[in-house]
C-alpha positions in Angstrom: -44.9 -68.9 -114.1 -42.9 -66.4 -116.5 -39.2 -66.4 -115.3 -38.2 -62.8 -116.9 -41.5 -61.1 -116.0 -42.2 -59.5 -112.5 -44.6 -57.1 -111.1 -42.6 -53.8 -112.0 -43.1 -55.0 -115.5 -46.8 -55.4 -115.0 -47.2 -51.8 -113.2 -45.4 -50.5 -116.2 -47.6 -51.9 -118.9 -50.7 -50.9 -116.6 -49.3 -47.2 -116.4 -48.8 -47.1 -120.5 -52.3 -48.7 -121.0 -54.1 -46.3 -118.7 -52.5 -43.4 -120.6 -53.5 -44.7 -123.9 -57.2 -45.5 -123.0 -57.7 -42.2 -121.2 -55.5 -39.8 -123.3 -55.3 -41.2 -126.5 -58.4 -43.3 -127.3 -60.7 -41.3 -125.1 -63.9 -43.4 -125.7 -66.1 -43.7 -122.9 -69.5 -45.7 -122.5 -72.5 -45.6 -120.0 -72.9 -48.9 -118.2 -76.4 -49.8 -116.7 -76.1 -52.7 -114.3 -79.1 -54.8 -114.0 -80.3 -55.3 -110.3 -81.0 -59.0 -110.0 -82.7 -58.6 -106.5 -84.9 -55.7 -107.6 -86.1 -57.4 -111.0 -89.2 -59.4 -110.6 -89.5 -62.5 -112.5 -92.1 -64.9 -113.3 -92.0 -68.9 -112.8 -89.7 -69.2 -115.8 -87.2 -66.7 -114.7 -88.3 -64.2 -117.4 -89.0 -60.4 -116.6 -91.2 -58.0 -118.5 -89.6 -54.9 -116.8 -85.8 -55.0 -115.7 -84.4 -52.8 -112.9 -81.1 -51.2 -113.5 -78.8 -49.4 -111.0 -77.6 -45.8 -111.7 -75.6 -45.7 -114.7 -71.6 -45.3 -114.6 -69.5 -43.7 -117.1 -66.5 -46.0 -117.8 -63.5 -45.5 -120.2 -62.7 -48.4 -122.7 -61.8 -49.3 -126.0 -64.7 -50.0 -128.5 -64.4 -52.2 -131.5 -67.7 -52.0 -133.5 -68.7 -54.0 -136.3 -70.9 -52.5 -138.9 -74.6 -53.1 -138.3 -76.7 -54.9 -140.8 -80.6 -54.5 -141.2 -82.7 -57.5 -141.3 -86.4 -57.7 -142.5 -88.0 -60.2 -140.6 -91.7 -60.0 -139.0 -92.7 -56.6 -138.2 -90.2 -54.5 -140.2 -86.6 -53.5 -140.3 -84.5 -54.4 -137.4 -80.8 -53.3 -136.9 -78.6 -56.0 -135.8 -74.7 -56.0 -134.9 -72.2 -56.8 -132.5 -69.2 -54.9 -130.8 -66.4 -55.6 -128.2 -65.8 -53.5 -125.4 -62.4 -53.9 -123.7 -62.1 -52.6 -120.1 -59.1 -52.4 -117.8 -59.9 -54.6 -114.8 -57.8 -52.7 -112.1 -59.7 -49.5 -113.2 -63.2 -51.1 -112.3 -63.8 -49.5 -109.0 -66.1 -51.1 -106.2 -68.7 -49.2 -103.9 -71.4 -50.5 -101.7 -74.7 -51.8 -103.2 -77.9 -50.8 -101.6 -79.7 -53.7 -99.7 -81.4 -56.1 -101.8 -84.6 -57.8 -101.1 -86.2 -61.0 -102.9 -89.7 -61.1 -103.8 -91.1 -61.7 -100.3 -89.1 -58.5 -99.0 -86.5 -60.8 -97.2 -83.0 -59.0 -97.2 -80.3 -61.0 -99.3 -76.5 -60.4 -99.0 -75.7 -58.7 -102.6 -72.7 -61.1 -102.8 -75.2 -64.1 -103.1 -76.8 -63.1 -106.2 -74.6 -60.7 -108.2 -71.3 -59.2 -108.4 -70.9 -56.6 -105.6 -68.5 -54.4 -107.3 -70.2 -51.4 -109.2 -69.4 -50.7 -112.8 -68.1 -54.2 -113.2 -69.7 -55.4 -116.6 -71.5 -58.5 -116.4 -73.6 -60.6 -118.8 -77.1 -59.1 -119.0 -75.9 -55.4 -118.3 -76.8 -52.8 -121.0 -74.1 -50.4 -122.6 -74.9 -47.3 -124.1 -72.6 -46.2 -126.8 -73.1 -43.8 -129.8 -76.8 -43.4 -129.0 -77.3 -47.2 -129.2 -77.9 -49.7 -126.6 -76.0 -53.0 -126.5 -76.7 -56.0 -124.2 -73.7 -58.0 -122.8 -73.7 -61.6 -124.2 -70.3 -62.6 -123.2 -67.4 -61.8 -120.9 -63.9 -62.9 -121.4 -61.3 -62.2 -118.6 -58.4 -65.0 -119.5 -56.3 -62.6 -121.4 -53.0 -62.8 -119.3 -50.3 -60.3 -119.0 -46.8 -62.2 -118.9 -48.4 -65.6 -119.4 -49.5 -66.1 -115.9 -52.7 -65.5 -113.9 -50.6 -64.2 -111.1 -47.3 -62.8 -110.4 -45.4 -62.9 -107.1 -44.6 -59.4 -105.7 -41.3 -59.9 -103.7 -41.8 -56.2 -102.2 -45.2 -57.1 -100.4 -44.7 -60.9 -100.3 -48.2 -61.5 -102.1 -49.4 -62.7 -105.2 -50.8 -59.9 -107.6 -53.4 -60.6 -110.1 -51.8 -60.4 -113.8 -55.3 -60.5 -115.7 -55.5 -57.1 -117.0 -58.4 -56.6 -119.5 -62.0 -57.4 -119.4 -63.5 -57.9 -122.8 -67.3 -57.7 -123.2 -69.1 -59.0 -126.4 -72.4 -57.2 -126.7 -75.2 -57.3 -129.3 -77.2 -54.5 -130.3 -80.6 -54.5 -129.1 -83.6 -52.0 -129.6 -84.8 -49.3 -127.3 -87.9 -51.0 -126.7 -86.4 -53.9 -125.3 -84.1 -51.9 -122.8 -87.0 -49.9 -121.4 -84.6 -47.0 -120.2 -85.5 -44.1 -122.2 -88.7 -42.2 -121.4 -91.4 -42.6 -123.9 -92.2 -39.6 -126.0 -95.9 -39.1 -126.4 
């Protein structure tokens, strides 16, 4: 536990970080959360069409690597990865609709997916700069002050010191995502 770092320092860092992300960087993405309960899968856990919740706009910091073009199979394919850094305490929670399994039985939302809305998870889709990215990896272990929790003497409770959620995502084609309407 850090000896010279307390919750007032953490609150100050959060305030500065919010100001930088919202007023200086000003980058936002659109997050499409996959609905695990509504997506029908086959025997192997694969799905031909995924179902997504309503999109949410989130502020973040984007670190995008240059995309490359691969010539394999049926023509050129763009490939690339990006890193999206979110502030954990800004990802708000709301109630999800009722979820049902394939047989129509009600399931508690917390049993199969994260119940917070706007909280990026593996498999979710991010829309940024007219491209779609599928989240492959989530990292939440970046600690402020060197400890996962800090003791708040004012409220006599532990406060979570993990401040950043980092999502690594891979560029995916629009046909794999199936969010856009087809133009005929």
